[in-house]
PyMOL Python script that loads the backbone (N, CA, C, O; Angstrom):
from pymol import cmd

cmd.read_pdbstr("""\
ATOM      1  N   MET A   1     207.443  12.786 173.533  1.00  0.00           N
ATOM      2  CA  MET A   1     207.480  11.406 173.108  1.00  0.00           C
ATOM      3  C   MET A   1     206.216  11.105 172.310  1.00  0.00           C
ATOM      4  O   MET A   1     205.201  11.785 172.458  1.00  0.00           O
ATOM      5  N   VAL A   2     206.284  10.113 171.490  1.00  0.00           N
ATOM      6  CA  VAL A   2     205.115   9.667 170.735  1.00  0.00           C
ATOM      7  C   VAL A   2     204.309   8.747 171.655  1.00  0.00           C
ATOM      8  O   VAL A   2     204.740   7.640 171.978  1.00  0.00           O
ATOM      9  N   ALA A   3     203.143   9.219 172.067  1.00  0.00           N
ATOM     10  CA  ALA A   3     202.284   8.434 172.960  1.00  0.00           C
ATOM     11  C   ALA A   3     201.369   7.503 172.180  1.00  0.00           C
ATOM     12  O   ALA A   3     200.937   6.470 172.691  1.00  0.00           O
ATOM     13  N   ARG A   4     201.073   7.880 170.925  1.00  0.00           N
ATOM     14  CA  ARG A   4     200.232   7.037 170.065  1.00  0.00           C
ATOM     15  C   ARG A   4     200.588   7.305 168.619  1.00  0.00           C
ATOM     16  O   ARG A   4     200.646   8.451 168.173  1.00  0.00           O
ATOM     17  N   ARG A   5     200.825   6.232 167.901  1.00  0.00           N
ATOM     18  CA  ARG A   5     201.122   6.343 166.473  1.00  0.00           C
ATOM     19  C   ARG A   5     199.834   6.227 165.680  1.00  0.00           C
ATOM     20  O   ARG A   5     199.034   5.314 165.881  1.00  0.00           O
ATOM     21  N   GLY A   6     199.658   7.176 164.776  1.00  0.00           N
ATOM     22  CA  GLY A   6     198.507   7.156 163.888  1.00  0.00           C
ATOM     23  C   GLY A   6     198.934   6.721 162.504  1.00  0.00           C
ATOM     24  O   GLY A   6     199.990   6.114 162.329  1.00  0.00           O
ATOM     25  N   ASP A   7     198.122   7.027 161.541  1.00  0.00           N
ATOM     26  CA  ASP A   7     198.419   6.702 160.156  1.00  0.00           C
ATOM     27  C   ASP A   7     199.578   7.567 159.669  1.00  0.00           C
ATOM     28  O   ASP A   7     199.588   8.780 159.881  1.00  0.00           O
ATOM     29  N   ALA A   8     200.543   6.945 159.024  1.00  0.00           N
ATOM     30  CA  ALA A   8     201.757   7.649 158.595  1.00  0.00           C
ATOM     31  C   ALA A   8     201.499   8.697 157.522  1.00  0.00           C
ATOM     32  O   ALA A   8     202.298   9.620 157.366  1.00  0.00           O
ATOM     33  N   THR A   9     200.408   8.577 156.784  1.00  0.00           N
ATOM     34  CA  THR A   9     200.161   9.522 155.696  1.00  0.00           C
ATOM     35  C   THR A   9     198.930  10.394 155.902  1.00  0.00           C
ATOM     36  O   THR A   9     198.786  11.415 155.230  1.00  0.00           O
ATOM     37  N   ALA A  10     198.042  10.015 156.814  1.00  0.00           N
ATOM     38  CA  ALA A  10     196.784  10.751 156.915  1.00  0.00           C
ATOM     39  C   ALA A  10     196.450  11.233 158.325  1.00  0.00           C
ATOM     40  O   ALA A  10     195.443  11.916 158.514  1.00  0.00           O
ATOM     41  N   GLY A  11     197.254  10.902 159.293  1.00  0.00           N
ATOM     42  CA  GLY A  11     196.896  11.205 160.672  1.00  0.00           C
ATOM     43  C   GLY A  11     197.173  12.624 161.095  1.00  0.00           C
ATOM     44  O   GLY A  11     198.229  13.180 160.794  1.00  0.00           O
ATOM     45  N   SER A  12     196.212  13.216 161.801  1.00  0.00           N
ATOM     46  CA  SER A  12     196.403  14.515 162.422  1.00  0.00           C
ATOM     47  C   SER A  12     197.148  14.309 163.744  1.00  0.00           C
ATOM     48  O   SER A  12     197.420  13.172 164.131  1.00  0.00           O
ATOM     49  N   VAL A  13     197.479  15.405 164.438  1.00  0.00           N
ATOM     50  CA  VAL A  13     198.298  15.318 165.653  1.00  0.00           C
ATOM     51  C   VAL A  13     197.641  16.083 166.794  1.00  0.00           C
ATOM     52  O   VAL A  13     197.179  17.210 166.613  1.00  0.00           O
ATOM     53  N   LEU A  14     197.604  15.467 167.965  1.00  0.00           N
ATOM     54  CA  LEU A  14     197.267  16.162 169.199  1.00  0.00           C
ATOM     55  C   LEU A  14     198.542  16.245 170.028  1.00  0.00           C
ATOM     56  O   LEU A  14     199.384  15.349 169.979  1.00  0.00           O
ATOM     57  N   ILE A  15     198.674  17.325 170.787  1.00  0.00           N
ATOM     58  CA  ILE A  15     199.820  17.459 171.675  1.00  0.00           C
ATOM     59  C   ILE A  15     199.311  17.555 173.101  1.00  0.00           C
ATOM     60  O   ILE A  15     198.541  18.450 173.447  1.00  0.00           O
ATOM     61  N   LYS A  16     199.756  16.616 173.921  1.00  0.00           N
ATOM     62  CA  LYS A  16     199.399  16.608 175.339  1.00  0.00           C
ATOM     63  C   LYS A  16     200.589  17.179 176.105  1.00  0.00           C
ATOM     64  O   LYS A  16     201.697  16.645 176.048  1.00  0.00           O
ATOM     65  N   ILE A  17     200.336  18.278 176.826  1.00  0.00           N
ATOM     66  CA  ILE A  17     201.373  18.863 177.669  1.00  0.00           C
ATOM     67  C   ILE A  17     201.101  18.401 179.089  1.00  0.00           C
ATOM     68  O   ILE A  17     200.029  18.652 179.639  1.00  0.00           O
ATOM     69  N   ASN A  18     202.064  17.732 179.673  1.00  0.00           N
ATOM     70  CA  ASN A  18     201.909  17.141 180.996  1.00  0.00           C
ATOM     71  C   ASN A  18     202.870  17.840 181.954  1.00  0.00           C
ATOM     72  O   ASN A  18     204.086  17.753 181.789  1.00  0.00           O
ATOM     73  N   ARG A  19     202.324  18.534 182.959  1.00  0.00           N
ATOM     74  CA  ARG A  19     203.160  19.212 183.942  1.00  0.00           C
ATOM     75  C   ARG A  19     203.560  18.291 185.087  1.00  0.00           C
ATOM     76  O   ARG A  19     204.007  18.756 186.135  1.00  0.00           O
ATOM     77  N   LEU A  20     203.400  16.998 184.890  1.00  0.00           N
ATOM     78  CA  LEU A  20     203.877  15.983 185.832  1.00  0.00           C
ATOM     79  C   LEU A  20     203.319  16.165 187.240  1.00  0.00           C
ATOM     80  O   LEU A  20     204.055  16.399 188.198  1.00  0.00           O
ATOM     81  N   GLY A  21     202.001  16.050 187.333  1.00  0.00           N
ATOM     82  CA  GLY A  21     201.345  16.091 188.630  1.00  0.00           C
ATOM     83  C   GLY A  21     200.584  17.372 188.898  1.00  0.00           C
ATOM     84  O   GLY A  21     199.766  17.412 189.817  1.00  0.00           O
ATOM     85  N   SER A  22     200.825  18.420 188.130  1.00  0.00           N
ATOM     86  CA  SER A  22     200.112  19.670 188.386  1.00  0.00           C
ATOM     87  C   SER A  22     199.264  20.095 187.190  1.00  0.00           C
ATOM     88  O   SER A  22     199.071  21.286 186.947  1.00  0.00           O
ATOM     89  N   GLY A  23     198.763  19.114 186.448  1.00  0.00           N
ATOM     90  CA  GLY A  23     197.823  19.391 185.374  1.00  0.00           C
ATOM     91  C   GLY A  23     198.342  19.096 183.984  1.00  0.00           C
ATOM     92  O   GLY A  23     199.546  19.012 183.742  1.00  0.00           O
ATOM     93  N   CYS A  24     197.391  18.943 183.079  1.00  0.00           N
ATOM     94  CA  CYS A  24     197.678  18.660 181.672  1.00  0.00           C
ATOM     95  C   CYS A  24     196.816  19.567 180.796  1.00  0.00           C
ATOM     96  O   CYS A  24     195.832  20.152 181.248  1.00  0.00           O
ATOM     97  N   MET A  25     197.212  19.662 179.544  1.00  0.00           N
ATOM     98  CA  MET A  25     196.448  20.394 178.539  1.00  0.00           C
ATOM     99  C   MET A  25     196.655  19.669 177.216  1.00  0.00           C
ATOM    100  O   MET A  25     197.752  19.184 176.939  1.00  0.00           O
ATOM    101  N   VAL A  26     195.613  19.591 176.400  1.00  0.00           N
ATOM    102  CA  VAL A  26     195.738  18.970 175.079  1.00  0.00           C
ATOM    103  C   VAL A  26     195.509  20.055 174.030  1.00  0.00           C
ATOM    104  O   VAL A  26     194.516  20.781 174.071  1.00  0.00           O
ATOM    105  N   LEU A  27     196.443  20.147 173.098  1.00  0.00           N
ATOM    106  CA  LEU A  27     196.354  21.109 172.007  1.00  0.00           C
ATOM    107  C   LEU A  27     195.960  20.390 170.732  1.00  0.00           C
ATOM    108  O   LEU A  27     196.443  19.297 170.435  1.00  0.00           O
ATOM    109  N   SER A  28     195.071  21.030 169.985  1.00  0.00           N
ATOM    110  CA  SER A  28     194.567  20.476 168.735  1.00  0.00           C
ATOM    111  C   SER A  28     194.868  21.454 167.602  1.00  0.00           C
ATOM    112  O   SER A  28     194.679  22.659 167.770  1.00  0.00           O
ATOM    113  N   PRO A  29     195.335  20.961 166.443  1.00  0.00           N
ATOM    114  CA  PRO A  29     195.676  21.879 165.350  1.00  0.00           C
ATOM    115  C   PRO A  29     194.430  22.490 164.716  1.00  0.00           C
ATOM    116  O   PRO A  29     193.368  21.872 164.657  1.00  0.00           O
ATOM    117  N   ALA A  30     194.596  23.713 164.250  1.00  0.00           N
ATOM    118  CA  ALA A  30     193.503  24.418 163.582  1.00  0.00           C
ATOM    119  C   ALA A  30     194.104  25.395 162.583  1.00  0.00           C
ATOM    120  O   ALA A  30     195.307  25.660 162.585  1.00  0.00           O
ATOM    121  N   THR A  31     193.243  25.916 161.739  1.00  0.00           N
ATOM    122  CA  THR A  31     193.639  26.943 160.778  1.00  0.00           C
ATOM    123  C   THR A  31     192.896  28.222 161.108  1.00  0.00           C
ATOM    124  O   THR A  31     191.682  28.207 161.311  1.00  0.00           O
ATOM    125  N   ASN A  32     193.617  29.319 161.161  1.00  0.00           N
ATOM    126  CA  ASN A  32     193.011  30.625 161.367  1.00  0.00           C
ATOM    127  C   ASN A  32     192.399  31.041 160.038  1.00  0.00           C
ATOM    128  O   ASN A  32     193.122  31.252 159.064  1.00  0.00           O
ATOM    129  N   PHE A  33     191.094  31.161 159.987  1.00  0.00           N
ATOM    130  CA  PHE A  33     190.417  31.444 158.724  1.00  0.00           C
ATOM    131  C   PHE A  33     190.607  32.884 158.252  1.00  0.00           C
ATOM    132  O   PHE A  33     190.319  33.199 157.097  1.00  0.00           O
ATOM    133  N   GLU A  34     191.086  33.751 159.126  1.00  0.00           N
ATOM    134  CA  GLU A  34     191.339  35.133 158.722  1.00  0.00           C
ATOM    135  C   GLU A  34     192.552  35.237 157.794  1.00  0.00           C
ATOM    136  O   GLU A  34     192.520  35.946 156.788  1.00  0.00           O
ATOM    137  N   ASP A  35     193.618  34.518 158.148  1.00  0.00           N
ATOM    138  CA  ASP A  35     194.843  34.626 157.348  1.00  0.00           C
ATOM    139  C   ASP A  35     195.413  33.275 156.904  1.00  0.00           C
ATOM    140  O   ASP A  35     196.460  33.226 156.258  1.00  0.00           O
ATOM    141  N   GLY A  36     194.732  32.190 157.249  1.00  0.00           N
ATOM    142  CA  GLY A  36     195.183  30.871 156.831  1.00  0.00           C
ATOM    143  C   GLY A  36     196.346  30.313 157.626  1.00  0.00           C
ATOM    144  O   GLY A  36     196.878  29.256 157.286  1.00  0.00           O
ATOM    145  N   ALA A  37     196.751  31.010 158.687  1.00  0.00           N
ATOM    146  CA  ALA A  37     197.890  30.577 159.496  1.00  0.00           C
ATOM    147  C   ALA A  37     197.535  29.361 160.346  1.00  0.00           C
ATOM    148  O   ALA A  37     196.389  29.182 160.759  1.00  0.00           O
ATOM    149  N   ARG A  38     198.529  28.545 160.591  1.00  0.00           N
ATOM    150  CA  ARG A  38     198.375  27.382 161.464  1.00  0.00           C
ATOM    151  C   ARG A  38     198.371  27.863 162.910  1.00  0.00           C
ATOM    152  O   ARG A  38     199.136  28.757 163.271  1.00  0.00           O
ATOM    153  N   MET A  39     197.517  27.275 163.733  1.00  0.00           N
ATOM    154  CA  MET A  39     197.460  27.619 165.145  1.00  0.00           C
ATOM    155  C   MET A  39     197.051  26.386 165.939  1.00  0.00           C
ATOM    156  O   MET A  39     196.678  25.365 165.361  1.00  0.00           O
ATOM    157  N   TRP A  40     197.120  26.479 167.239  1.00  0.00           N
ATOM    158  CA  TRP A  40     196.744  25.380 168.120  1.00  0.00           C
ATOM    159  C   TRP A  40     195.646  25.854 169.054  1.00  0.00           C
ATOM    160  O   TRP A  40     195.730  26.943 169.620  1.00  0.00           O
ATOM    161  N   LEU A  41     194.616  25.034 169.213  1.00  0.00           N
ATOM    162  CA  LEU A  41     193.517  25.323 170.128  1.00  0.00           C
ATOM    163  C   LEU A  41     193.677  24.495 171.390  1.00  0.00           C
ATOM    164  O   LEU A  41     194.138  23.354 171.342  1.00  0.00           O
ATOM    165  N   LYS A  42     193.293  25.073 172.516  1.00  0.00           N
ATOM    166  CA  LYS A  42     193.323  24.352 173.788  1.00  0.00           C
ATOM    167  C   LYS A  42     192.086  23.460 173.841  1.00  0.00           C
ATOM    168  O   LYS A  42     191.015  23.889 174.269  1.00  0.00           O
ATOM    169  N   GLY A  43     192.248  22.226 173.405  1.00  0.00           N
ATOM    170  CA  GLY A  43     191.125  21.302 173.288  1.00  0.00           C
ATOM    171  C   GLY A  43     190.460  20.974 174.602  1.00  0.00           C
ATOM    172  O   GLY A  43     189.264  20.685 174.642  1.00  0.00           O
ATOM    173  N   THR A  44     191.221  21.016 175.680  1.00  0.00           N
ATOM    174  CA  THR A  44     190.677  20.696 176.996  1.00  0.00           C
ATOM    175  C   THR A  44     190.248  21.941 177.756  1.00  0.00           C
ATOM    176  O   THR A  44     189.962  21.871 178.951  1.00  0.00           O
ATOM    177  N   GLY A  45     190.199  23.083 177.074  1.00  0.00           N
ATOM    178  CA  GLY A  45     189.751  24.325 177.698  1.00  0.00           C
ATOM    179  C   GLY A  45     190.910  25.212 178.112  1.00  0.00           C
ATOM    180  O   GLY A  45     192.072  24.841 177.952  1.00  0.00           O
ATOM    181  N   PRO A  46     190.592  26.389 178.648  1.00  0.00           N
ATOM    182  CA  PRO A  46     191.626  27.375 178.941  1.00  0.00           C
ATOM    183  C   PRO A  46     192.496  27.051 180.154  1.00  0.00           C
ATOM    184  O   PRO A  46     193.593  27.592 180.295  1.00  0.00           O
ATOM    185  N   ASP A  47     192.011  26.171 181.028  1.00  0.00           N
ATOM    186  CA  ASP A  47     192.735  25.857 182.262  1.00  0.00           C
ATOM    187  C   ASP A  47     193.367  24.470 182.191  1.00  0.00           C
ATOM    188  O   ASP A  47     192.986  23.630 181.374  1.00  0.00           O
ATOM    189  N   TRP A  48     194.330  24.261 183.059  1.00  0.00           N
ATOM    190  CA  TRP A  48     194.950  22.940 183.171  1.00  0.00           C
ATOM    191  C   TRP A  48     193.937  21.984 183.781  1.00  0.00           C
ATOM    192  O   TRP A  48     193.160  22.373 184.653  1.00  0.00           O
ATOM    193  N   VAL A  49     193.943  20.736 183.328  1.00  0.00           N
ATOM    194  CA  VAL A  49     192.993  19.724 183.810  1.00  0.00           C
ATOM    195  C   VAL A  49     193.765  18.530 184.363  1.00  0.00           C
ATOM    196  O   VAL A  49     194.965  18.382 184.131  1.00  0.00           O
ATOM    197  N   GLU A  50     193.054  17.690 185.092  1.00  0.00           N
ATOM    198  CA  GLU A  50     193.658  16.447 185.576  1.00  0.00           C
ATOM    199  C   GLU A  50     194.029  15.567 184.387  1.00  0.00           C
ATOM    200  O   GLU A  50     193.408  15.653 183.328  1.00  0.00           O
ATOM    201  N   GLU A  51     195.034  14.728 184.561  1.00  0.00           N
ATOM    202  CA  GLU A  51     195.482  13.874 183.461  1.00  0.00           C
ATOM    203  C   GLU A  51     194.364  12.971 182.951  1.00  0.00           C
ATOM    204  O   GLU A  51     194.291  12.699 181.752  1.00  0.00           O
ATOM    205  N   GLU A  52     193.497  12.504 183.840  1.00  0.00           N
ATOM    206  CA  GLU A  52     192.397  11.644 183.422  1.00  0.00           C
ATOM    207  C   GLU A  52     191.463  12.375 182.448  1.00  0.00           C
ATOM    208  O   GLU A  52     190.976  11.779 181.487  1.00  0.00           O
ATOM    209  N   SER A  53     191.217  13.655 182.698  1.00  0.00           N
ATOM    210  CA  SER A  53     190.370  14.450 181.800  1.00  0.00           C
ATOM    211  C   SER A  53     191.039  14.646 180.452  1.00  0.00           C
ATOM    212  O   SER A  53     190.385  14.577 179.412  1.00  0.00           O
ATOM    213  N   ALA A  54     192.341  14.890 180.469  1.00  0.00           N
ATOM    214  CA  ALA A  54     193.085  15.042 179.213  1.00  0.00           C
ATOM    215  C   ALA A  54     193.043  13.741 178.415  1.00  0.00           C
ATOM    216  O   ALA A  54     192.824  13.755 177.204  1.00  0.00           O
ATOM    217  N   ASP A  55     193.253  12.623 179.100  1.00  0.00           N
ATOM    218  CA  ASP A  55     193.229  11.328 178.415  1.00  0.00           C
ATOM    219  C   ASP A  55     191.839  11.001 177.875  1.00  0.00           C
ATOM    220  O   ASP A  55     191.714  10.401 176.807  1.00  0.00           O
ATOM    221  N   ALA A  56     190.791  11.391 178.609  1.00  0.00           N
ATOM    222  CA  ALA A  56     189.421  11.162 178.136  1.00  0.00           C
ATOM    223  C   ALA A  56     189.157  11.981 176.866  1.00  0.00           C
ATOM    224  O   ALA A  56     188.518  11.491 175.936  1.00  0.00           O
ATOM    225  N   TYR A  57     189.643  13.214 176.826  1.00  0.00           N
ATOM    226  CA  TYR A  57     189.511  14.038 175.624  1.00  0.00           C
ATOM    227  C   TYR A  57     190.211  13.365 174.448  1.00  0.00           C
ATOM    228  O   TYR A  57     189.657  13.290 173.351  1.00  0.00           O
ATOM    229  N   ILE A  58     191.425  12.876 174.678  1.00  0.00           N
ATOM    230  CA  ILE A  58     192.179  12.204 173.613  1.00  0.00           C
ATOM    231  C   ILE A  58     191.435  10.976 173.118  1.00  0.00           C
ATOM    232  O   ILE A  58     191.355  10.744 171.912  1.00  0.00           O
ATOM    233  N   THR A  59     190.893  10.191 174.029  1.00  0.00           N
ATOM    234  CA  THR A  59     190.139   8.994 173.646  1.00  0.00           C
ATOM    235  C   THR A  59     188.944   9.352 172.767  1.00  0.00           C
ATOM    236  O   THR A  59     188.679   8.672 171.776  1.00  0.00           O
ATOM    237  N   ARG A  60     188.220  10.414 173.123  1.00  0.00           N
ATOM    238  CA  ARG A  60     187.077  10.839 172.293  1.00  0.00           C
ATOM    239  C   ARG A  60     187.542  11.239 170.896  1.00  0.00           C
ATOM    240  O   ARG A  60     186.877  10.932 169.907  1.00  0.00           O
ATOM    241  N   GLN A  61     188.662  11.912 170.814  1.00  0.00           N
ATOM    242  CA  GLN A  61     189.174  12.331 169.514  1.00  0.00           C
ATOM    243  C   GLN A  61     189.621  11.128 168.679  1.00  0.00           C
ATOM    244  O   GLN A  61     189.422  11.107 167.464  1.00  0.00           O
ATOM    245  N   ILE A  62     190.217  10.141 169.319  1.00  0.00           N
ATOM    246  CA  ILE A  62     190.637   8.920 168.613  1.00  0.00           C
ATOM    247  C   ILE A  62     189.411   8.174 168.092  1.00  0.00           C
ATOM    248  O   ILE A  62     189.446   7.608 166.999  1.00  0.00           O
ATOM    249  N   ASN A  63     188.327   8.170 168.871  1.00  0.00           N
ATOM    250  CA  ASN A  63     187.091   7.522 168.413  1.00  0.00           C
ATOM    251  C   ASN A  63     186.558   8.182 167.144  1.00  0.00           C
ATOM    252  O   ASN A  63     185.945   7.516 166.310  1.00  0.00           O
ATOM    253  N   ASN A  64     186.786   9.493 166.992  1.00  0.00           N
ATOM    254  CA  ASN A  64     186.362  10.223 165.792  1.00  0.00           C
ATOM    255  C   ASN A  64     187.369  10.109 164.660  1.00  0.00           C
ATOM    256  O   ASN A  64     186.996  10.194 163.490  1.00  0.00           O
ATOM    257  N   ASP A  65     188.639   9.917 164.991  1.00  0.00           N
ATOM    258  CA  ASP A  65     189.712   9.869 163.993  1.00  0.00           C
ATOM    259  C   ASP A  65     190.751   8.820 164.404  1.00  0.00           C
ATOM    260  O   ASP A  65     191.716   9.153 165.091  1.00  0.00           O
ATOM    261  N   PRO A  66     190.571   7.565 163.995  1.00  0.00           N
ATOM    262  CA  PRO A  66     191.501   6.508 164.401  1.00  0.00           C
ATOM    263  C   PRO A  66     192.913   6.661 163.821  1.00  0.00           C
ATOM    264  O   PRO A  66     193.825   5.938 164.221  1.00  0.00           O
ATOM    265  N   ASP A  67     193.098   7.596 162.884  1.00  0.00           N
ATOM    266  CA  ASP A  67     194.423   7.835 162.308  1.00  0.00           C
ATOM    267  C   ASP A  67     195.259   8.805 163.145  1.00  0.00           C
ATOM    268  O   ASP A  67     196.399   9.104 162.789  1.00  0.00           O
ATOM    269  N   LEU A  68     194.710   9.289 164.234  1.00  0.00           N
ATOM    270  CA  LEU A  68     195.290  10.343 165.051  1.00  0.00           C
ATOM    271  C   LEU A  68     196.608   9.946 165.717  1.00  0.00           C
ATOM    272  O   LEU A  68     196.754   8.837 166.231  1.00  0.00           O
ATOM    273  N   TRP A  69     197.566  10.882 165.697  1.00  0.00           N
ATOM    274  CA  TRP A  69     198.818  10.758 166.434  1.00  0.00           C
ATOM    275  C   TRP A  69     198.686  11.560 167.724  1.00  0.00           C
ATOM    276  O   TRP A  69     197.992  12.577 167.753  1.00  0.00           O
ATOM    277  N   VAL A  70     199.347  11.109 168.792  1.00  0.00           N
ATOM    278  CA  VAL A  70     199.383  11.862 170.044  1.00  0.00           C
ATOM    279  C   VAL A  70     200.841  11.993 170.474  1.00  0.00           C
ATOM    280  O   VAL A  70     201.545  11.001 170.661  1.00  0.00           O
ATOM    281  N   LEU A  71     201.270  13.237 170.625  1.00  0.00           N
ATOM    282  CA  LEU A  71     202.606  13.526 171.138  1.00  0.00           C
ATOM    283  C   LEU A  71     202.450  14.064 172.549  1.00  0.00           C
ATOM    284  O   LEU A  71     201.564  14.878 172.809  1.00  0.00           O
ATOM    285  N   GLU A  72     203.300  13.620 173.460  1.00  0.00           N
ATOM    286  CA  GLU A  72     203.230  14.097 174.836  1.00  0.00           C
ATOM    287  C   GLU A  72     204.524  14.807 175.195  1.00  0.00           C
ATOM    288  O   GLU A  72     205.621  14.285 174.998  1.00  0.00           O
ATOM    289  N   ILE A  73     204.365  16.015 175.728  1.00  0.00           N
ATOM    290  CA  ILE A  73     205.494  16.798 176.209  1.00  0.00           C
ATOM    291  C   ILE A  73     205.401  16.822 177.721  1.00  0.00           C
ATOM    292  O   ILE A  73     204.401  17.282 178.274  1.00  0.00           O
ATOM    293  N   GLU A  74     206.430  16.332 178.398  1.00  0.00           N
ATOM    294  CA  GLU A  74     206.473  16.387 179.855  1.00  0.00           C
ATOM    295  C   GLU A  74     207.368  17.557 180.246  1.00  0.00           C
ATOM    296  O   GLU A  74     208.576  17.534 180.009  1.00  0.00           O
ATOM    297  N   ASP A  75     206.766  18.574 180.843  1.00  0.00           N
ATOM    298  CA  ASP A  75     207.504  19.769 181.219  1.00  0.00           C
ATOM    299  C   ASP A  75     206.818  20.397 182.421  1.00  0.00           C
ATOM    300  O   ASP A  75     205.669  20.829 182.321  1.00  0.00           O
ATOM    301  N   ARG A  76     207.496  20.452 183.540  1.00  0.00           N
ATOM    302  CA  ARG A  76     206.896  20.972 184.777  1.00  0.00           C
ATOM    303  C   ARG A  76     206.407  22.413 184.647  1.00  0.00           C
ATOM    304  O   ARG A  76     205.514  22.832 185.383  1.00  0.00           O
ATOM    305  N   GLU A  77     206.984  23.173 183.718  1.00  0.00           N
ATOM    306  CA  GLU A  77     206.568  24.556 183.504  1.00  0.00           C
ATOM    307  C   GLU A  77     205.417  24.671 182.502  1.00  0.00           C
ATOM    308  O   GLU A  77     204.871  25.758 182.314  1.00  0.00           O
ATOM    309  N   GLY A  78     205.045  23.566 181.860  1.00  0.00           N
ATOM    310  CA  GLY A  78     203.912  23.561 180.940  1.00  0.00           C
ATOM    311  C   GLY A  78     204.197  24.195 179.595  1.00  0.00           C
ATOM    312  O   GLY A  78     203.282  24.671 178.923  1.00  0.00           O
ATOM    313  N   ARG A  79     205.454  24.206 179.200  1.00  0.00           N
ATOM    314  CA  ARG A  79     205.801  24.802 177.908  1.00  0.00           C
ATOM    315  C   ARG A  79     205.443  23.848 176.774  1.00  0.00           C
ATOM    316  O   ARG A  79     205.604  22.634 176.898  1.00  0.00           O
ATOM    317  N   ALA A  80     204.957  24.406 175.673  1.00  0.00           N
ATOM    318  CA  ALA A  80     204.549  23.601 174.526  1.00  0.00           C
ATOM    319  C   ALA A  80     205.656  23.483 173.473  1.00  0.00           C
ATOM    320  O   ALA A  80     205.646  22.556 172.663  1.00  0.00           O
ATOM    321  N   PHE A  81     206.602  24.412 173.485  1.00  0.00           N
ATOM    322  CA  PHE A  81     207.708  24.414 172.521  1.00  0.00           C
ATOM    323  C   PHE A  81     207.211  24.491 171.075  1.00  0.00           C
ATOM    324  O   PHE A  81     207.770  23.855 170.181  1.00  0.00           O
ATOM    325  N   LEU A  82     206.150  25.283 170.858  1.00  0.00           N
ATOM    326  CA  LEU A  82     205.571  25.482 169.522  1.00  0.00           C
ATOM    327  C   LEU A  82     205.791  26.929 169.103  1.00  0.00           C
ATOM    328  O   LEU A  82     205.751  27.835 169.936  1.00  0.00           O
ATOM    329  N   ASP A  83     206.021  27.140 167.830  1.00  0.00           N
ATOM    330  CA  ASP A  83     206.154  28.502 167.311  1.00  0.00           C
ATOM    331  C   ASP A  83     204.811  29.099 166.918  1.00  0.00           C
ATOM    332  O   ASP A  83     204.653  30.320 166.895  1.00  0.00           O
ATOM    333  N   GLU A  84     203.843  28.242 166.609  1.00  0.00           N
ATOM    334  CA  GLU A  84     202.544  28.715 166.162  1.00  0.00           C
ATOM    335  C   GLU A  84     201.735  29.281 167.333  1.00  0.00           C
ATOM    336  O   GLU A  84     201.997  28.978 168.498  1.00  0.00           O
ATOM    337  N   LYS A  85     200.762  30.094 166.996  1.00  0.00           N
ATOM    338  CA  LYS A  85     199.882  30.706 167.996  1.00  0.00           C
ATOM    339  C   LYS A  85     199.056  29.635 168.713  1.00  0.00           C
ATOM    340  O   LYS A  85     198.590  28.677 168.097  1.00  0.00           O
ATOM    341  N   ILE A  86     198.884  29.815 170.023  1.00  0.00           N
ATOM    342  CA  ILE A  86     198.060  28.914 170.826  1.00  0.00           C
ATOM    343  C   ILE A  86     196.910  29.728 171.396  1.00  0.00           C
ATOM    344  O   ILE A  86     197.132  30.739 172.062  1.00  0.00           O
ATOM    345  N   GLU A  87     195.672  29.289 171.135  1.00  0.00           N
ATOM    346  CA  GLU A  87     194.489  29.968 171.671  1.00  0.00           C
ATOM    347  C   GLU A  87     193.658  29.023 172.477  1.00  0.00           C
ATOM    348  O   GLU A  87     192.619  29.414 173.010  1.00  0.00           O
TER     349      GLU A  87
END
""", "prot")
cmd.dss("prot")
cmd.show_as("cartoon", "prot")
cmd.util.cbc("prot")
cmd.orient("prot")
């Protein structure tokens, strides 16, 4: 679902994966400088975090980029449903 609407023409996207009570993770888009491929970075670190920590990360990112979009995926298995590489 769209948790926050950003600028329609200039906004970047964060993806919050919510395992519904057993942790969250926020993914941030990046470019692999070796081959130029699109990838996603685990913005909240390698492990699942409490939802409050994920939301605090998102808030900090919005403070830096008010055009930011936030999409939230609720999936108990923590799947991101992305084809791009996640690091």
